[in-house]
mmCIF file as gemmi writes it, N, C-alpha and C atoms, coordinates in Angstrom:
data_model
loop_
_atom_site.group_PDB
_atom_site.id
_atom_site.type_symbol
_atom_site.label_atom_id
_atom_site.label_alt_id
_atom_site.label_comp_id
_atom_site.label_asym_id
_atom_site.label_entity_id
_atom_site.label_seq_id
_atom_site.pdbx_PDB_ins_code
_atom_site.Cartn_x
_atom_site.Cartn_y
_atom_site.Cartn_z
_atom_site.occupancy
_atom_site.B_iso_or_equiv
_atom_site.pdbx_formal_charge
_atom_site.auth_seq_id
_atom_site.auth_asym_id
_atom_site.pdbx_PDB_model_num
ATOM 1 N N . MET Axp A 1 ? 9.066 12.815 -8.965 1 0 ? 1 A 1
ATOM 2 C CA . MET Axp A 1 ? 8.422 14.017 -9.443 1 0 ? 1 A 1
ATOM 3 C C . MET Axp A 1 ? 7.094 14.187 -8.71 1 0 ? 1 A 1
ATOM 4 N N . THR Axp A 2 ? 6.752 15.399 -8.416 1 0 ? 2 A 1
ATOM 5 C CA . THR Axp A 2 ? 5.499 15.713 -7.732 1 0 ? 2 A 1
ATOM 6 C C . THR Axp A 2 ? 4.586 16.497 -8.663 1 0 ? 2 A 1
ATOM 7 N N . ILE Axp A 3 ? 3.317 16.087 -8.705 1 0 ? 3 A 1
ATOM 8 C CA . ILE Axp A 3 ? 2.307 16.817 -9.464 1 0 ? 3 A 1
ATOM 9 C C . ILE Axp A 3 ? 1.126 17.085 -8.534 1 0 ? 3 A 1
ATOM 10 N N . THR Axp A 4 ? 0.294 18.005 -8.919 1 0 ? 4 A 1
ATOM 11 C CA . THR Axp A 4 ? -0.866 18.328 -8.085 1 0 ? 4 A 1
ATOM 12 C C . THR Axp A 4 ? -2.077 17.515 -8.524 1 0 ? 4 A 1
ATOM 13 N N . ALA Axp A 5 ? -3.023 17.385 -7.609 1 0 ? 5 A 1
ATOM 14 C CA . ALA Axp A 5 ? -4.274 16.706 -7.927 1 0 ? 5 A 1
ATOM 15 C C . ALA Axp A 5 ? -4.994 17.427 -9.054 1 0 ? 5 A 1
ATOM 16 N N . SER Axp A 6 ? -4.869 18.737 -9.103 1 0 ? 6 A 1
ATOM 17 C CA . SER Axp A 6 ? -5.508 19.524 -10.173 1 0 ? 6 A 1
ATOM 18 C C . SER Axp A 6 ? -4.951 19.141 -11.538 1 0 ? 6 A 1
ATOM 19 N N . GLU Axp A 7 ? -3.631 18.891 -11.612 1 0 ? 7 A 1
ATOM 20 C CA . GLU Axp A 7 ? -3.033 18.466 -12.884 1 0 ? 7 A 1
ATOM 21 C C . GLU Axp A 7 ? -3.576 17.112 -13.32 1 0 ? 7 A 1
ATOM 22 N N . VAL Axp A 8 ? -3.724 16.206 -12.361 1 0 ? 8 A 1
ATOM 23 C CA . VAL Axp A 8 ? -4.275 14.884 -12.674 1 0 ? 8 A 1
ATOM 24 C C . VAL Axp A 8 ? -5.708 15.028 -13.173 1 0 ? 8 A 1
ATOM 25 N N . LYS Axp A 9 ? -6.469 15.867 -12.492 1 0 ? 9 A 1
ATOM 26 C CA . LYS Axp A 9 ? -7.865 16.071 -12.881 1 0 ? 9 A 1
ATOM 27 C C . LYS Axp A 9 ? -7.956 16.671 -14.287 1 0 ? 9 A 1
ATOM 28 N N . ALA Axp A 10 ? -7.091 17.614 -14.587 1 0 ? 10 A 1
ATOM 29 C CA . ALA Axp A 10 ? -7.14 18.291 -15.874 1 0 ? 10 A 1
ATOM 30 C C . ALA Axp A 10 ? -6.623 17.423 -17.025 1 0 ? 10 A 1
ATOM 31 N N . LYS Axp A 11 ? -5.553 16.666 -16.772 1 0 ? 11 A 1
ATOM 32 C CA . LYS Axp A 11 ? -4.896 15.935 -17.859 1 0 ? 11 A 1
ATOM 33 C C . LYS Axp A 11 ? -5.197 14.447 -17.878 1 0 ? 11 A 1
ATOM 34 N N . GLY Axp A 12 ? -5.746 13.924 -16.802 1 0 ? 12 A 1
ATOM 35 C CA . GLY Axp A 12 ? -6.137 12.517 -16.769 1 0 ? 12 A 1
ATOM 36 C C . GLY Axp A 12 ? -4.96 11.555 -16.67 1 0 ? 12 A 1
ATOM 37 N N . VAL Axp A 13 ? -5.267 10.305 -16.916 1 0 ? 13 A 1
ATOM 38 C CA . VAL Axp A 13 ? -4.304 9.22 -16.769 1 0 ? 13 A 1
ATOM 39 C C . VAL Axp A 13 ? -3.143 9.35 -17.751 1 0 ? 13 A 1
ATOM 40 N N . SER Axp A 14 ? -3.371 9.964 -18.882 1 0 ? 14 A 1
ATOM 41 C CA . SER Axp A 14 ? -2.291 10.114 -19.871 1 0 ? 14 A 1
ATOM 42 C C . SER Axp A 14 ? -1.106 10.873 -19.281 1 0 ? 14 A 1
ATOM 43 N N . LEU Axp A 15 ? -1.357 11.698 -18.299 1 0 ? 15 A 1
ATOM 44 C CA . LEU Axp A 15 ? -0.284 12.428 -17.627 1 0 ? 15 A 1
ATOM 45 C C . LEU Axp A 15 ? 0.723 11.469 -16.999 1 0 ? 15 A 1
ATOM 46 N N . PHE Axp A 16 ? 0.231 10.376 -16.419 1 0 ? 16 A 1
ATOM 47 C CA . PHE Axp A 16 ? 1.126 9.418 -15.77 1 0 ? 16 A 1
ATOM 48 C C . PHE Axp A 16 ? 2.075 8.773 -16.766 1 0 ? 16 A 1
ATOM 49 N N . GLU Axp A 17 ? 1.568 8.411 -17.937 1 0 ? 17 A 1
ATOM 50 C CA . GLU Axp A 17 ? 2.419 7.79 -18.95 1 0 ? 17 A 1
ATOM 51 C C . GLU Axp A 17 ? 3.562 8.725 -19.329 1 0 ? 17 A 1
ATOM 52 N N . LYS Axp A 18 ? 3.261 9.986 -19.526 1 0 ? 18 A 1
ATOM 53 C CA . LYS Axp A 18 ? 4.293 10.954 -19.899 1 0 ? 18 A 1
ATOM 54 C C . LYS Axp A 18 ? 5.317 11.122 -18.781 1 0 ? 18 A 1
ATOM 55 N N . VAL Axp A 19 ? 4.834 11.277 -17.569 1 0 ? 19 A 1
ATOM 56 C CA . VAL Axp A 19 ? 5.727 11.54 -16.442 1 0 ? 19 A 1
ATOM 57 C C . VAL Axp A 19 ? 6.549 10.306 -16.089 1 0 ? 19 A 1
ATOM 58 N N . LEU Axp A 20 ? 5.932 9.127 -16.13 1 0 ? 20 A 1
ATOM 59 C CA . LEU Axp A 20 ? 6.649 7.908 -15.767 1 0 ? 20 A 1
ATOM 60 C C . LEU Axp A 20 ? 7.706 7.514 -16.788 1 0 ? 20 A 1
ATOM 61 N N . ASP Axp A 21 ? 7.673 8.102 -17.976 1 0 ? 21 A 1
ATOM 62 C CA . ASP Axp A 21 ? 8.749 7.861 -18.942 1 0 ? 21 A 1
ATOM 63 C C . ASP Axp A 21 ? 10.072 8.41 -18.431 1 0 ? 21 A 1
ATOM 64 N N . GLY Axp A 22 ? 10.01 9.481 -17.649 1 0 ? 22 A 1
ATOM 65 C CA . GLY Axp A 22 ? 11.237 10.116 -17.17 1 0 ? 22 A 1
ATOM 66 C C . GLY Axp A 22 ? 11.522 9.921 -15.698 1 0 ? 22 A 1
ATOM 67 N N . PHE Axp A 23 ? 10.557 9.415 -14.948 1 0 ? 23 A 1
ATOM 68 C CA . PHE Axp A 23 ? 10.716 9.262 -13.503 1 0 ? 23 A 1
ATOM 69 C C . PHE Axp A 23 ? 10.236 7.88 -13.062 1 0 ? 23 A 1
ATOM 70 N N . ASN Axp A 24 ? 10.763 7.384 -11.928 1 0 ? 24 A 1
ATOM 71 C CA . ASN Axp A 24 ? 10.376 6.071 -11.41 1 0 ? 24 A 1
ATOM 72 C C . ASN Axp A 24 ? 9.025 6.091 -10.713 1 0 ? 24 A 1
ATOM 73 N N . ASP Axp A 25 ? 8.644 7.25 -10.206 1 0 ? 25 A 1
ATOM 74 C CA . ASP Axp A 25 ? 7.372 7.363 -9.505 1 0 ? 25 A 1
ATOM 75 C C . ASP Axp A 25 ? 6.845 8.778 -9.623 1 0 ? 25 A 1
ATOM 76 N N . VAL Axp A 26 ? 5.573 8.918 -9.317 1 0 ? 26 A 1
ATOM 77 C CA . VAL Axp A 26 ? 4.924 10.226 -9.347 1 0 ? 26 A 1
ATOM 78 C C . VAL Axp A 26 ? 4.213 10.408 -8.015 1 0 ? 26 A 1
ATOM 79 N N . ILE Axp A 27 ? 4.523 11.492 -7.332 1 0 ? 27 A 1
ATOM 80 C CA . ILE Axp A 27 ? 3.858 11.84 -6.087 1 0 ? 27 A 1
ATOM 81 C C . ILE Axp A 27 ? 2.735 12.815 -6.432 1 0 ? 27 A 1
ATOM 82 N N . ILE Axp A 28 ? 1.545 12.533 -5.93 1 0 ? 28 A 1
ATOM 83 C CA . ILE Axp A 28 ? 0.413 13.432 -6.155 1 0 ? 28 A 1
ATOM 84 C C . ILE Axp A 28 ? 0.195 14.242 -4.894 1 0 ? 28 A 1
ATOM 85 N N . ASN Axp A 29 ? 0.247 15.528 -5.074 1 0 ? 29 A 1
ATOM 86 C CA . ASN Axp A 29 ? 0.134 16.473 -3.98 1 0 ? 29 A 1
ATOM 87 C C . ASN Axp A 29 ? -1.301 16.992 -3.924 1 0 ? 29 A 1
ATOM 88 N N . VAL Axp A 30 ? -1.934 16.864 -2.758 1 0 ? 30 A 1
ATOM 89 C CA . VAL Axp A 30 ? -3.307 17.326 -2.567 1 0 ? 30 A 1
ATOM 90 C C . VAL Axp A 30 ? -3.302 18.392 -1.48 1 0 ? 30 A 1
ATOM 91 N N . ARG Axp A 31 ? -3.734 19.582 -1.849 1 0 ? 31 A 1
ATOM 92 C CA . ARG Axp A 31 ? -3.791 20.722 -0.919 1 0 ? 31 A 1
ATOM 93 C C . ARG Axp A 31 ? -2.469 20.941 -0.183 1 0 ? 31 A 1
ATOM 94 N N . GLY Axp A 32 ? -1.372 20.848 -0.936 1 0 ? 32 A 1
ATOM 95 C CA . GLY Axp A 32 ? -0.067 21.141 -0.368 1 0 ? 32 A 1
ATOM 96 C C . GLY Axp A 32 ? 0.604 19.999 0.366 1 0 ? 32 A 1
ATOM 97 N N . LYS Axp A 33 ? -0.021 18.823 0.374 1 0 ? 33 A 1
ATOM 98 C CA . LYS Axp A 33 ? 0.577 17.675 1.066 1 0 ? 33 A 1
ATOM 99 C C . LYS Axp A 33 ? 0.689 16.486 0.114 1 0 ? 33 A 1
ATOM 100 N N . ASP Axp A 34 ? 1.843 15.81 0.157 1 0 ? 34 A 1
ATOM 101 C CA . ASP Axp A 34 ? 2.008 14.6 -0.637 1 0 ? 34 A 1
ATOM 102 C C . ASP Axp A 34 ? 1.057 13.538 -0.107 1 0 ? 34 A 1
ATOM 103 N N . LYS Axp A 35 ? 0.204 13.003 -0.987 1 0 ? 35 A 1
ATOM 104 C CA . LYS Axp A 35 ? -0.828 12.088 -0.524 1 0 ? 35 A 1
ATOM 105 C C . LYS Axp A 35 ? -0.789 10.724 -1.212 1 0 ? 35 A 1
ATOM 106 N N . TYR Axp A 36 ? -0.429 10.662 -2.479 1 0 ? 36 A 1
ATOM 107 C CA . TYR Axp A 36 ? -0.45 9.406 -3.226 1 0 ? 36 A 1
ATOM 108 C C . TYR Axp A 36 ? 0.858 9.243 -4.001 1 0 ? 36 A 1
ATOM 109 N N . CYS Axp A 37 ? 1.159 7.996 -4.312 1 0 ? 37 A 1
ATOM 110 C CA . CYS Axp A 37 ? 2.323 7.687 -5.132 1 0 ? 37 A 1
ATOM 111 C C . CYS Axp A 37 ? 1.886 6.746 -6.246 1 0 ? 37 A 1
ATOM 112 N N . VAL Axp A 38 ? 2.247 7.076 -7.471 1 0 ? 38 A 1
ATOM 113 C CA . VAL Axp A 38 ? 1.932 6.227 -8.621 1 0 ? 38 A 1
ATOM 114 C C . VAL Axp A 38 ? 3.247 5.634 -9.112 1 0 ? 38 A 1
ATOM 115 N N . ILE Axp A 39 ? 3.256 4.312 -9.262 1 0 ? 39 A 1
ATOM 116 C CA . ILE Axp A 39 ? 4.429 3.614 -9.778 1 0 ? 39 A 1
ATOM 117 C C . ILE Axp A 39 ? 3.984 2.683 -10.894 1 0 ? 39 A 1
ATOM 118 N N . PRO Axp A 40 ? 4.903 2.292 -11.778 1 0 ? 40 A 1
ATOM 119 C CA . PRO Axp A 40 ? 4.529 1.323 -12.811 1 0 ? 40 A 1
ATOM 120 C C . PRO Axp A 40 ? 4.031 0.027 -12.176 1 0 ? 40 A 1
ATOM 121 N N . PHE Axp A 41 ? 3.111 -0.659 -12.837 1 0 ? 41 A 1
ATOM 122 C CA . PHE Axp A 41 ? 2.495 -1.851 -12.277 1 0 ? 41 A 1
ATOM 123 C C . PHE Axp A 41 ? 3.524 -2.934 -11.944 1 0 ? 41 A 1
ATOM 124 N N . GLU Axp A 42 ? 4.545 -3.076 -12.775 1 0 ? 42 A 1
ATOM 125 C CA . GLU Axp A 42 ? 5.577 -4.083 -12.514 1 0 ? 42 A 1
ATOM 126 C C . GLU Axp A 42 ? 6.248 -3.82 -11.165 1 0 ? 42 A 1
ATOM 127 N N . GLU Axp A 43 ? 6.517 -2.563 -10.865 1 0 ? 43 A 1
ATOM 128 C CA . GLU Axp A 43 ? 7.123 -2.22 -9.58 1 0 ? 43 A 1
ATOM 129 C C . GLU Axp A 43 ? 6.154 -2.489 -8.426 1 0 ? 43 A 1
ATOM 130 N N . TYR Axp A 44 ? 4.869 -2.23 -8.667 1 0 ? 44 A 1
ATOM 131 C CA . TYR Axp A 44 ? 3.869 -2.529 -7.651 1 0 ? 44 A 1
ATOM 132 C C . TYR Axp A 44 ? 3.861 -4.026 -7.348 1 0 ? 44 A 1
ATOM 133 N N . GLU Axp A 45 ? 3.905 -4.858 -8.402 1 0 ? 45 A 1
ATOM 134 C CA . GLU Axp A 45 ? 3.908 -6.307 -8.193 1 0 ? 45 A 1
ATOM 135 C C . GLU Axp A 45 ? 5.119 -6.744 -7.372 1 0 ? 45 A 1
ATOM 136 N N . GLU Axp A 46 ? 6.288 -6.156 -7.642 1 0 ? 46 A 1
ATOM 137 C CA . GLU Axp A 46 ? 7.492 -6.468 -6.867 1 0 ? 46 A 1
ATOM 138 C C . GLU Axp A 46 ? 7.321 -6.038 -5.415 1 0 ? 46 A 1
ATOM 139 N N . TYR Axp A 47 ? 6.776 -4.852 -5.217 1 0 ? 47 A 1
ATOM 140 C CA . TYR Axp A 47 ? 6.546 -4.339 -3.86 1 0 ? 47 A 1
ATOM 141 C C . TYR Axp A 47 ? 5.568 -5.235 -3.114 1 0 ? 47 A 1
ATOM 142 N N . ARG Axp A 48 ? 4.496 -5.63 -3.784 1 0 ? 48 A 1
ATOM 143 C CA . ARG Axp A 48 ? 3.487 -6.485 -3.162 1 0 ? 48 A 1
ATOM 144 C C . ARG Axp A 48 ? 4.087 -7.837 -2.78 1 0 ? 48 A 1
ATOM 145 N N . ALA Axp A 49 ? 4.891 -8.411 -3.656 1 0 ? 49 A 1
ATOM 146 C CA . ALA Axp A 49 ? 5.552 -9.687 -3.361 1 0 ? 49 A 1
ATOM 147 C C . ALA Axp A 49 ? 6.475 -9.53 -2.15 1 0 ? 49 A 1
ATOM 148 N N . TYR Axp A 50 ? 7.185 -8.415 -2.085 1 0 ? 50 A 1
ATOM 149 C CA . TYR Axp A 50 ? 8.063 -8.146 -0.941 1 0 ? 50 A 1
ATOM 150 C C . TYR Axp A 50 ? 7.257 -8.087 0.351 1 0 ? 50 A 1
ATOM 151 N N . LYS Axp A 51 ? 6.133 -7.358 0.331 1 0 ? 51 A 1
ATOM 152 C CA . LYS Axp A 51 ? 5.3 -7.22 1.529 1 0 ? 51 A 1
ATOM 153 C C . LYS Axp A 51 ? 4.731 -8.572 1.961 1 0 ? 51 A 1
ATOM 154 N N . LEU Axp A 52 ? 4.295 -9.39 1.004 1 0 ? 52 A 1
ATOM 155 C CA . LEU Axp A 52 ? 3.76 -10.7 1.339 1 0 ? 52 A 1
ATOM 156 C C . LEU Axp A 52 ? 4.843 -11.605 1.926 1 0 ? 52 A 1
ATOM 157 N N . GLU Axp A 53 ? 6.04 -11.558 1.362 1 0 ? 53 A 1
ATOM 158 C CA . GLU Axp A 53 ? 7.153 -12.355 1.884 1 0 ? 53 A 1
ATOM 159 C C . GLU Axp A 53 ? 7.503 -11.915 3.303 1 0 ? 53 A 1
ATOM 160 N N . LYS Axp A 54 ? 7.51 -10.607 3.52 1 0 ? 54 A 1
ATOM 161 C CA . LYS Axp A 54 ? 7.798 -10.076 4.858 1 0 ? 54 A 1
ATOM 162 C C . LYS Axp A 54 ? 6.739 -10.552 5.863 1 0 ? 54 A 1
ATOM 163 N N . ALA Axp A 55 ? 5.467 -10.475 5.473 1 0 ? 55 A 1
ATOM 164 C CA . ALA Axp A 55 ? 4.386 -10.921 6.358 1 0 ? 55 A 1
ATOM 165 C C . ALA Axp A 55 ? 4.512 -12.415 6.647 1 0 ? 55 A 1
ATOM 166 N N . HIS Axp A 56 ? 4.865 -13.198 5.634 1 0 ? 56 A 1
ATOM 167 C CA . HIS Axp A 56 ? 5.032 -14.642 5.817 1 0 ? 56 A 1
ATOM 168 C C . HIS Axp A 56 ? 6.148 -14.929 6.819 1 0 ? 56 A 1
ATOM 169 N N . LYS Axp A 57 ? 7.263 -14.215 6.694 1 0 ? 57 A 1
ATOM 170 C CA . LYS Axp A 57 ? 8.382 -14.407 7.63 1 0 ? 57 A 1
ATOM 171 C C . LYS Axp A 57 ? 7.966 -14.061 9.058 1 0 ? 57 A 1
ATOM 172 N N . GLU Axp A 58 ? 7.192 -12.982 9.218 1 0 ? 58 A 1
ATOM 173 C CA . GLU Axp A 58 ? 6.729 -12.587 10.552 1 0 ? 58 A 1
ATOM 174 C C . GLU Axp A 58 ? 5.82 -13.656 11.146 1 0 ? 58 A 1
ATOM 175 N N . VAL Axp A 59 ? 4.935 -14.219 10.337 1 0 ? 59 A 1
ATOM 176 C CA . VAL Axp A 59 ? 4.035 -15.271 10.807 1 0 ? 59 A 1
ATOM 177 C C . VAL Axp A 59 ? 4.832 -16.506 11.208 1 0 ? 59 A 1
ATOM 178 N N . MET Axp A 60 ? 5.804 -16.874 10.399 1 0 ? 60 A 1
ATOM 179 C CA . MET Axp A 60 ? 6.617 -18.049 10.707 1 0 ? 60 A 1
ATOM 180 C C . MET Axp A 60 ? 7.393 -17.856 12.01 1 0 ? 60 A 1
ATOM 181 N N . LYS Axp A 61 ? 7.877 -16.639 12.266 1 0 ? 61 A 1
ATOM 182 C CA . LYS Axp A 61 ? 8.564 -16.351 13.53 1 0 ? 61 A 1
ATOM 183 C C . LYS Axp A 61 ? 7.594 -16.499 14.704 1 0 ? 61 A 1
ATOM 184 N N . ASP Axp A 62 ? 6.375 -15.981 14.531 1 0 ? 62 A 1
ATOM 185 C CA . ASP Axp A 62 ? 5.365 -16.116 15.587 1 0 ? 62 A 1
ATOM 186 C C . ASP Axp A 62 ? 5.061 -17.583 15.87 1 0 ? 62 A 1
ATOM 187 N N . ILE Axp A 63 ? 4.957 -18.381 14.82 1 0 ? 63 A 1
ATOM 188 C CA . ILE Axp A 63 ? 4.686 -19.807 14.998 1 0 ? 63 A 1
ATOM 189 C C . ILE Axp A 63 ? 5.839 -20.481 15.738 1 0 ? 63 A 1
ATOM 190 N N . GLU Axp A 64 ? 7.066 -20.151 15.345 1 0 ? 64 A 1
ATOM 191 C CA . GLU Axp A 64 ? 8.237 -20.725 16.017 1 0 ? 64 A 1
ATOM 192 C C . GLU Axp A 64 ? 8.261 -20.381 17.507 1 0 ? 64 A 1
ATOM 193 N N . LYS Axp A 65 ? 7.838 -19.144 17.832 1 0 ? 65 A 1
ATOM 194 C CA . LYS Axp A 65 ? 7.83 -18.708 19.235 1 0 ? 65 A 1
ATOM 195 C C . LYS Axp A 65 ? 6.591 -19.192 19.976 1 0 ? 65 A 1
ATOM 196 N N . GLY Axp A 66 ? 5.628 -19.765 19.27 1 0 ? 66 A 1
ATOM 197 C CA . GLY Axp A 66 ? 4.379 -20.182 19.898 1 0 ? 66 A 1
ATOM 198 C C . GLY Axp A 66 ? 3.459 -19.005 20.18 1 0 ? 66 A 1
ATOM 199 N N . ASP Axp A 67 ? 3.708 -17.9 19.487 1 0 ? 67 A 1
ATOM 200 C CA . ASP Axp A 67 ? 2.95 -16.663 19.699 1 0 ? 67 A 1
ATOM 201 C C . ASP Axp A 67 ? 1.767 -16.592 18.728 1 0 ? 67 A 1
ATOM 202 N N . TYR Axp A 68 ? 0.809 -17.485 18.925 1 0 ? 68 A 1
ATOM 203 C CA . TYR Axp A 68 ? -0.389 -17.502 18.092 1 0 ? 68 A 1
ATOM 204 C C . TYR Axp A 68 ? -1.488 -18.247 18.857 1 0 ? 68 A 1
ATOM 205 N N . HIS Axp A 69 ? -2.704 -18.179 18.319 1 0 ? 69 A 1
ATOM 206 C CA . HIS Axp A 69 ? -3.813 -18.909 18.939 1 0 ? 69 A 1
ATOM 207 C C . HIS Axp A 69 ? -4.694 -19.492 17.837 1 0 ? 69 A 1
ATOM 208 N N . THR Axp A 70 ? -5.556 -20.41 18.215 1 0 ? 70 A 1
ATOM 209 C CA . THR Axp A 70 ? -6.477 -21.026 17.258 1 0 ? 70 A 1
ATOM 210 C C . THR Axp A 70 ? -7.933 -20.842 17.678 1 0 ? 70 A 1
ATOM 211 N N . ASP Axp A 71 ? -8.156 -19.897 18.583 1 0 ? 71 A 1
ATOM 212 C CA . ASP Axp A 71 ? -9.496 -19.624 19.099 1 0 ? 71 A 1
ATOM 213 C C . ASP Axp A 71 ? -10.243 -18.713 18.126 1 0 ? 71 A 1
ATOM 214 N N . LEU Axp A 72 ? -11.245 -19.255 17.422 1 0 ? 72 A 1
ATOM 215 C CA . LEU Axp A 72 ? -11.983 -18.47 16.432 1 0 ? 72 A 1
ATOM 216 C C . LEU Axp A 72 ? -12.722 -17.286 17.045 1 0 ? 72 A 1
ATOM 217 N N . ASN Axp A 73 ? -13.324 -17.476 18.211 1 0 ? 73 A 1
ATOM 218 C CA . ASN Axp A 73 ? -14.044 -16.37 18.849 1 0 ? 73 A 1
ATOM 219 C C . ASN Axp A 73 ? -13.099 -15.21 19.148 1 0 ? 73 A 1
ATOM 220 N N . ARG Axp A 74 ? -11.91 -15.534 19.628 1 0 ? 74 A 1
ATOM 221 C CA . ARG Axp A 74 ? -10.918 -14.491 19.901 1 0 ? 74 A 1
ATOM 222 C C . ARG Axp A 74 ? -10.527 -13.779 18.603 1 0 ? 74 A 1
ATOM 223 N N . HIS Axp A 75 ? -10.389 -14.535 17.542 1 0 ? 75 A 1
ATOM 224 C CA . HIS Axp A 75 ? -10.031 -13.964 16.245 1 0 ? 75 A 1
ATOM 225 C C . HIS Axp A 75 ? -11.127 -13.03 15.735 1 0 ? 75 A 1
ATOM 226 N N . PHE Axp A 76 ? -12.379 -13.491 15.764 1 0 ? 76 A 1
ATOM 227 C CA . PHE Axp A 76 ? -13.486 -12.666 15.288 1 0 ? 76 A 1
ATOM 228 C C . PHE Axp A 76 ? -13.667 -11.41 16.143 1 0 ? 76 A 1
ATOM 229 N N . THR Axp A 77 ? -13.444 -11.536 17.441 1 0 ? 77 A 1
ATOM 230 C CA . THR Axp A 77 ? -13.528 -10.373 18.326 1 0 ? 77 A 1
ATOM 231 C C . THR Axp A 77 ? -12.471 -9.341 17.932 1 0 ? 77 A 1
ATOM 232 N N . ALA Axp A 78 ? -11.265 -9.803 17.641 1 0 ? 78 A 1
ATOM 233 C CA . ALA Axp A 78 ? -10.193 -8.892 17.231 1 0 ? 78 A 1
ATOM 234 C C . ALA Axp A 78 ? -10.543 -8.192 15.918 1 0 ? 78 A 1
ATOM 235 N N . ILE Axp A 79 ? -11.141 -8.922 14.989 1 0 ? 79 A 1
ATOM 236 C CA . ILE Axp A 79 ? -11.552 -8.325 13.717 1 0 ? 79 A 1
ATOM 237 C C . ILE Axp A 79 ? -12.636 -7.293 13.946 1 0 ? 79 A 1
ATOM 238 N N . GLU Axp A 80 ? -13.633 -7.612 14.75 1 0 ? 80 A 1
ATOM 239 C CA . GLU Axp A 80 ? -14.717 -6.673 15.029 1 0 ? 80 A 1
ATOM 240 C C . GLU Axp A 80 ? -14.183 -5.416 15.699 1 0 ? 80 A 1
ATOM 241 N N . GLU Axp A 81 ? -13.241 -5.567 16.618 1 0 ? 81 A 1
ATOM 242 C CA . GLU Axp A 81 ? -12.659 -4.388 17.273 1 0 ? 81 A 1
ATOM 243 C C . GLU Axp A 81 ? -11.882 -3.53 16.283 1 0 ? 81 A 1
ATOM 244 N N . ALA Axp A 82 ? -11.149 -4.173 15.394 1 0 ? 82 A 1
ATOM 245 C CA . ALA Axp A 82 ? -10.391 -3.426 14.392 1 0 ? 82 A 1
ATOM 246 C C . ALA Axp A 82 ? -11.326 -2.65 13.474 1 0 ? 82 A 1
ATOM 247 N N . ILE Axp A 83 ? -12.431 -3.272 13.083 1 0 ? 83 A 1
ATOM 248 C CA . ILE Axp A 83 ? -13.398 -2.622 12.205 1 0 ? 83 A 1
ATOM 249 C C . ILE Axp A 83 ? -14.062 -1.445 12.923 1 0 ? 83 A 1
ATOM 250 N N . SER Axp A 84 ? -14.42 -1.634 14.171 1 0 ? 84 A 1
ATOM 251 C CA . SER Axp A 84 ? -15.099 -0.566 14.902 1 0 ? 84 A 1
ATOM 252 C C . SER Axp A 84 ? -14.181 0.615 15.208 1 0 ? 84 A 1
ATOM 253 N N . ASN Axp A 85 ? -12.874 0.384 15.199 1 0 ? 85 A 1
ATOM 254 C CA . ASN Axp A 85 ? -11.906 1.457 15.444 1 0 ? 85 A 1
ATOM 255 C C . ASN Axp A 85 ? -11.65 2.305 14.209 1 0 ? 85 A 1
ATOM 256 N N . ASP Axp A 86 ? -12.128 1.845 13.057 1 0 ? 86 A 1
ATOM 257 C CA . ASP Axp A 86 ? -11.941 2.631 11.82 1 0 ? 86 A 1
ATOM 258 C C . ASP Axp A 86 ? -12.925 3.713 11.807 1 0 ? 86 A 1
């Protein structure tokens, strides 16, 4: 189900409880574009666990291939570049 940001602003968080009783998720539309998705917290926890497991598998593959480094300066430089690109 899709609702507008104006509806959220007018009705508050109680709107989510009502809508989530009948739907698995709520899409919040801002200025004509879908921008946010609200899901029950239990589903978020499952999604987060899935993402962490996926990231762990990717790291383990990199380790198996030897595709990693232990150079702290290189790591900090990469972090600084990522931050400056935001």
